[in-house]
C-alpha positions, -999 to +999 in steps of 0.1 A: +150-560+501+178-534+507+190-528+472+223-511+475+211-486+449+175-479+459+173-479+497+159-444+504+141-423+528+128-393+509+138-359+523+116-329+523+128-307+495+141-273+505+153-254+474+182-232+478+220-230+476+235-264+482+202-281+489+198-318+485+163-332+478+153-368+477+187-385+477+187-419+493+198-421+529+226-446+530+214-471+556+241-496+548+277-493+537+286-482+502+310-508+490+336-503+463+330-483+431+358-457+439+371-457+403+335-454+389+327-425+412+358-406+401+350-413+364+313-403+368+324-371+385+346-363+355+318-371+331+294-347+350+321-320+347+323-325+310+287-330+299+253-316+308+235-349+304+251-381+317+232-414+317+243-443+338+231-475+321+232-511+331+212-542+339+187-540+367+203-545+401+238-535+390+239-504+412+230-475+389+208-458+414+231-458+444+261-448+423+242-419+408+230-408+442+265-410+457+280-391+428+252-365+429+257-359+467+294-353+460+288-330+430+286-297+449+261-282+424+257-245+435+219-245+436+214-280+448+209-316+438+174-330+433+166-367+427+133-378+411+125-414+416+105-424+386+101-462+392+067-458+409+054-435+382+033-452+355+015-424+337+038-402+315+014-373+321+027-371+356+063-369+347+065-331+348+044-331+380+069-355+396+098-332+389+079-301+400+070-320+433+106-330+439+119-295+435+093-283+460+076-261+435+040-263+447+022-248+418-015-238+421-019-223+387-033-237+355-001-232+337+016-265+325+041-278+351+068-276+324+065-238+326+069-238+363+100-259+360+115-236+334+107-205+354+124-221+385+155-233+366+161-200+348+194-186+362+200-216+385+228-241+384+216-274+398+218-311+392+187-331+385+189-368+390+163-389+371+163-424+385+146-454+370+132-438+338+133-467+314+095-473+313+090-436+306+120-433+283+104-412+255+086-388+278+118-384+298+139-378+267+114-351+256+115-335+290+153-335+293+158-322+258+135-293+265+149-285+299+185-286+288+178-264+258+160-237+278+178-239+312+215-234+305+225-239+341+209-273+344+229-306+345+210-340+343+222-373+357+200-401+346+200-437+357+183-464+337+186-496+317+188-478+284+201-445+270+177-415+267+188-408+232+191-371+236+216-350+217+247-344+238+241-374+260+272-389+275+267-426+284+282-442+315+278-480+312+281-495+347+297-529+349+290-554+378+313-554+408+348-568+405+357-599+425+371-581+455+342-556+458+316-583+452+331-605+480+333-574+503+296-567+496+285-602+504+305-601+537+291-567+546+255-578+539+259-611+557+271-592+588+238-574+588+223-608+593+247-614+622+265-640+600+302-640+598+315-649+563+351-651+551+356-630+520+385-653+510+365-685+512+366-701+477+328-708+480+322-671+486+343-661+456+327-687+434+292-676+445+300-640+436+314-650+403+283-671+394+262-641+403+284-620+380+290-594+407+255-580+404+247-563+437+211-572+437+219-609+432+245-607+460+219-591+483+196-620+476+223-644+484+232-627+516+196-629+527+200-667+527+231-669+548+213-673+580+200-707+569+227-719+544+265-718+543+281-702+512+289-737+500+254-750+503+241-718+486+265-724+457+252-760+453+216-748+452+225-720+429+240-745+405+207-763+404+187-732+398+210-721+370+204-752+351+166-750+356+160-713+354+184-698+329+160-691+301+147-664+278+155-658+241+190-665+227+194-628+221+188-619+258+217-605+276+235-631+298+233-608+328+195-603+323+192-641+325+215-642+355+195-616+373+163-634+366+179-665+377+190-649+410+155-637+417+140-669+405+164-689+427+154-669+457+118-674+448+123-712+445+138-713+480+107-696+494+079-717+510+046-718+492+032-692+516+061-669+510+058-672+472+021-665+475+026-633+495+055-622+473+031-624+443+003-606+460+025-578+474+034-569+438+000-552+435+013-523+456+026-494+436+048-481+463+055-486+500+028-502+521+021-508+558+013-541+576-024-534+578-027-529+540-008-561+534-030-580+558-062-568+541-051-569+505-031-601+505-049-624+529-074-651+520-072-680+495-046-700+514-030-672+534-050-663+566-047-627+577-031-637+610-003-654+591+007-624+569+030-609+595+050-641+600+053-646+563+062-610+557+089-613+584+105-642+565+105-622+532+122-594+551+148-618+564+155-630+529+158-594+516+128-598+493+110-569+511+127-539+528+116-521+559+115-483+561+110-458+589+089-429+576+069-399+589+039-421+585+054-450+605+070-483+596+064-492+559+076-519+536+086-519+499+098-542+472+124-534+445+108-529+411+126-559+397+114-581+425+079-567+423+078-573+385+088-609+391+060-614+416+035-597+393+043-623+366+034-650+391+003-632+401-009-630+365+000-666+359-021-676+389-051-658+375-054-637+406-043-602+394-077-587+389-090-598+423-060-584+440-063-551+422-099-548+434-089-556+470-061-530+466-087-505+453-111-513+482-084-507+508-073-473+494-109-461+489-114-470+526-082-453+536-091-421+518-126-422+535-109-426+569-084-398+561-112-374+551-130-380+583-098-377+604-088-345+586-111-327+609-094-340+641-063-338+662-048-363+637-048-338+608-010-337+605-008-375+608-034-377+579-013-353+558+018-375+564-001-406+557-015-393+524+019-382+513+033-417+519+003-434+502+002-413+471+017-440+447-009-465+458-037-439+458-028-430+422-028-467+413-063-470+428-075-439+410-061-452+377-079-485+382-111-468+390-109-445+360-102-473+335-118-504+349-152-516+339-180-505+363-155-486+384-163-450+373-185-441+403-157-452+427-132-430+407-155-400+411-160-408+448-122-412+454-112-381+435-137-360+454-130-377+488-093-366+484-102-329+482-082-322+514-051-337+497-056-315+466-065-283+484-050-287+519-017-304+510-006-284+480-016-307+452-040-286+432-026-295+398-028-332+404-063-329+419-074-309+388-062-339+367-081-366+386-112-345+391-113-335+355-111-371+344-136-382+370-164-358+359-161-370+323-170-405+333-205-419+333-206-438+366-243-440+371-240-425+406-250-389+404-240-380+440-204-390+435-202-370+403-218-340+418-192-340+446-164-343+421-178-314+402-180-292+433-144-301+442-133-294+406-148-260+409-131-254+442-097-264+428-102-243+398-110-213+420-078-218+440-059-220+407-074-188+395-093-204+366-126-186+371-141-197+338-137-235+345-147-230+381-179-212+371-188-238+345-183-267+370-202-250+398-231-240+375-234-276+363-231-289+399-259-265+411-282-273+382-278-310+387-282-307+424-315-288+420-327-314+395-319-343+418-328-325+450-293-331+465-291-308+495-255-316+501-243-309+466-264-277+465-247-265+497-213-273+481-221-255+449-234-224+467-205-223+490-179-225+463-197-200+441-196-176+471-159-182+473-156-173+436-176-141+441-153-131+470-120-133+450-136-115+421-146-086+444-184-092+442-183-090+480-220-084+486-230-114+465-203-135+482-218-127+516-253-137+504-241-170+489-219-179+519-246-172+545-270-193+525-245-222+522-237-220+559-274-222+567-277-253+544-247-269+562-264-263+596-296-279+583-276-309+571-259-311+605-224-308+589-194-295+609-160-300+593-131-281+577-152-272+546-180-257+567-155-237+588-137-225+557-170-211+545-173-192+578-137-178+573-146-167+538-177-150+551-156-132+577-133-120+550-163-106+531-174-088+562-139-074+568-137-061+532-170-043+538-156-026+569-173-047+596-142-058+615-161-067+647-183-092+629-153-106+610-134-111+643-165-127+659-168-152+631-131-161+630-128-164+668-157-189+666-138-208+639-106-207+660-125-220+691-141-249+671-108-258+655-090-258+688-117-280+702-113-305+673-075-302+668-080-288+633-050-267+621-055-261+583-087-240+584-076-225+616-046-210+597-070-191+574-090-179+604-058-165+619-050-147+587-084-129+588-078-121+625-044-108+617-058-086+590-084-072+615-056-067+641-035-047+616-065-026+606-071-019+643-034-009+648-024-039+670+008-049+652+021-072+680-011-092+679-011-092+640+024-106+639+018-133+664-013-144+645+006-144+612+035-164+625+011-191+637-008-190+604+024-192+583+038-221+603+006-242+599+001-234+562+037-241+553+036-273+573+007-285+551+025-274+519-004-250+514+013-224+492-017-201+490-020-198+528+018-193+530+020-165+505-010-147+519+006-147+553+040-135+539+022-106+521+005-095+553+037-099+573+054-075+549+028-049+557+031-054+595+069-052+591+069-019+574+043-005+598+068-015+626+094+006+608+116-020+590+110-010+554+140-030+541+127-063+555+092-055+543+104-050+508+124-083+509+092-101+521+072-085+493+098-097+468+097-132+484+059-132+480+062-120+444+084-151+438+058-174+452+027-160+434+036-174+400+032-209+415-002-199+430-019-181+402-030-145+396-013-123+423-037-117+451-064-132+428-064-099+408-087-087+436-087-050+445-097-059+481-069-085+486-044-062+468-050-031+489-027-041+518+000-049+493-003-015+477-002+001+511+029-018+520+046-009+488+037+028+492+051+030+527+083+011+518+090+032+487+084+064+507+110+053+533+135+037+510+132+054+477+124+036+445+159+023+438+165+008+472+130-006+473+135-023+440+169-037+451+153-052+483+124-067+463+149-084+439+167-098+469+135-113+482+125-127+448+157-147+448+147-166+479+133-201+477+100-208+493+116-226+522+141-198+527+114-171+524+093-188+551+123-194+573+133-157+570+098-145+578+095-167+609+130-159+621+124-122+617+092-125+637+109-143+665+136-115+666+109-088+667+092-104+696+123-095+717+123-058+707+098-031+698+106-009+668+092+026+666+066+032+640+076+057+613+059+089+604+031+079+581+035+096+547+005+115+532-003+090+504-003+062+530-027+081+553-051+084+524-048+046+516-054+037+552-084+060+553-099+042+523-093+008+539-109+020+572-140+031+553-142-002+535-139+014+501 
């Protein structure tokens, strides 16, 4: 159903001046509300927290989105859609995600939010918060108190109850606007309706001008005239207006409108409506056919029945990066869920839903090592609400723990490869605490927990998880888990500068992988890490050989994520060998891939090395700006350059060269400029600068004495 307030195609956030993230694309005309828009704009100018309240379906979401888009907030507008969110624990994560603040650290997401909001003047839109009202109130109160440039526009069925909140109750549409909306939506059905027809006016009046109810009515105009609709609506009002005497009339009217649409559905349509309510977010046809078929609804009939629900505006169709998807409004979904429970079929449908998404995750993990890697990343992004629902069911349902451990571990590529370390840490941490009775699933979850903790810089938790994984793997003779544990322990040794031990562990893990016959992104990443260890020990030819082999295998299989890290090591080697042109080309390729996967670690490593290449080319100003941009990104990754002397040496060299050429004051000024860039802006600048440099060659500067000594140390592998 196209709710005039919730029709949306999420946009990729790109923080920065004037940016807009997550506001709904207006796929149909915005009707009326001119006076309300002006009044809401005035309210936003007078208060830092404005809450649009009203009954479900009255138009809160779309009015808020339209007002937000017109607000002109200096540092952007960001909309967080909270309706699919069920766990209050993920509230902060949802806001962090919307703002594009990929954060790999162990710090609470609230701290990342506050660090980002400090000094910025932006508008945050919280849409559909009523089921998380207390958590939202706590969050908003904290953010407003500690981020003076923030304004919040909330939309929900109740106030937040925060000090300083300005309420904006939204009434239904007036008679003229309601009739205009019905005419406009009927036209989308290729049905001409006269807005002056008394039956149209009476129909809108009986629906109290609620946009959702009018949308439902418009969905029936292909089959029934306004007069006939009005007759049937009269019948349904007498039958369906219920609830307690203290219920708001418009709540009863809305339920009546939905119930009336439900009554007009065929038995098959009602059945599918109820079963579709099990989806926590958008879904595709294949998921609907698997989850909702059977028991009176053959799989081959699902498409035809779904098409009818689309025509009646019960379900809406969306074009997304993952292809065509469908969604139901929360109010409509909730109505269907009540019928599903009443039919005694809710538990069975949740199991089928779980089965589908466990299967999908398994397929995605296999396809991650393939030319469809970017498609997998887009698919996982689109499926996150349903994957979270499946994970929650597995974590809490009886006899489901082993599937929860399997699913959390299976999604490692989502957590590590697609910039969701914090969320992965949450699910993996919960999973390993469960007693699922399937040791292999738990061992894998432990290994992945250790990996995520390493990438977050939490070496203590990583070591504990990996030690437990290794001990259990040895006790149960699990060769695969032992290889994982050894590999990740080698990775931990690498970033803590125990390079010789890292090499020993990584070589052993790679040997175990070969014996197991495994070849995938994980195995190749182990080879990249081994190459880095060799480079740090001064053996650049061996590091290049290892990474060229990784690049060849990745190219053969269409793998792009691990390939980006191989390019980083090759760029490091090229820089060490004095081939700046090659190093820059490799880093541009590396940065483009890492950023495309939302991999903040890969992105910031590339920017750091690009800064060094840039100063070596003679542009100290741009190098210092890039160092500042990297400095702004590291707090969301973890300890800068892992606190590793080996990883930090190129950074120190770059800083020494830039300071020598610019002087301390100018260098600090350029770093501050870079630190003010958003992640998107920093990556764009780095890539744009690289394209410009490909057209011209800059002379290398005279190398200062301190820099020569640093380079000598690097060349000797010290």
